[in-house]
N, C-alpha and C positions, 0 to 999 in steps of 0.2 A: 345500649351500653350503660347508660346512666342508671337504668333499673337494676343492674347487677351490682352496683356499689353498696347499697344497704345490706344485702345478705352477706357480702364479703366483709363488711365492717362489723357484722354481728359476731365474728370470731375474735375481734380485737376490741377497739375502743368503744364500740356500741354493744358490747355483750350484755350490758345491764338493761338495754331497751327491750321492753316486752309489750306486745299488743295482743289482747285477748288471751293473755297468759302464755304466749308463745314468743320466742325470740324471732328476730327478723328472718333468719334463714329458715326456721321451722314454719313461719307464717307463709313465706313464699312457697316452700315445699308443699304445705297443705293446700294452698290455692291452686298450684299447678296440678298436683296429683288428684285432688278430689273435686275440683270445680272446673278448671279450664279444660283438662283432657277429656272428661266425659262430654262436656258441652260442645267442644270442637268436633269430637267423633260423631256426636248426634247431628250436628249441623252438616258434616260431610255426608253422612248416610242419607239425610233428608234431601240434600241437594242432588246427590248422585241418582237417587231412585225416584224422587217425586218431582224434581224440577227439570232435570235433564231428560231427554228422550232416551228410551231404552237402547236404541241403536248408537247414540252418542256415547253412552256408558260402555257399550260393548267395544266400540272403536277405541276408546281410551284404554280399556283393560287389555285388548289384544294388539295394541299399537297399529290400529287400522288394518287388522287382519293379518299382520305379520306373524303373530303367534297364535296357536290354537288354544282355546280354553273351553274344553268340553263341558265343564261344570258351570258355565256362565249362567244358565237359567236358574240353577239351584242357588248359586252365589247371589244372584240378583234378588231373588225372592227372600232369601235369608236377610240380606242387607236392607231390603225394603220393609219387611214386616217384623222380624225378630230382633235385629240389632237395635233399632230405636227403643223398643221396650226394655231390653237389657241395659242399655246405656242410661235410660231414665231411672231404672231401678238402682244402678250403681251410683248415680248422682244423688238420689234421695237417701240411700243408706250412708253414703260417704259424708253427706252434710248433716246427718242426724235427723232428718225429717221423717224418715222411715226407720223404725227399730225392728231388728230381726230377733 
């Protein structure tokens, strides 16, 4: 809750405060959109497909077999091999490390 106060104040009394040329709200927005979301998505994909057993992931996705997910094997392989590459690409382009 305390972390939400600076961006809120950037519309009022702290509107003159800038870090890296960005106001506090814009700085928070940049961090969440371009850094934290891709990294959290990458961590999730890596944990689900490289740390968990495949059956554990299937049980989670299907609610222990309650729901049928016919495309599970395709989803699993895409999440294991393609999603991490794409998320690394998104992170590198969003942070300016990789120029397109």
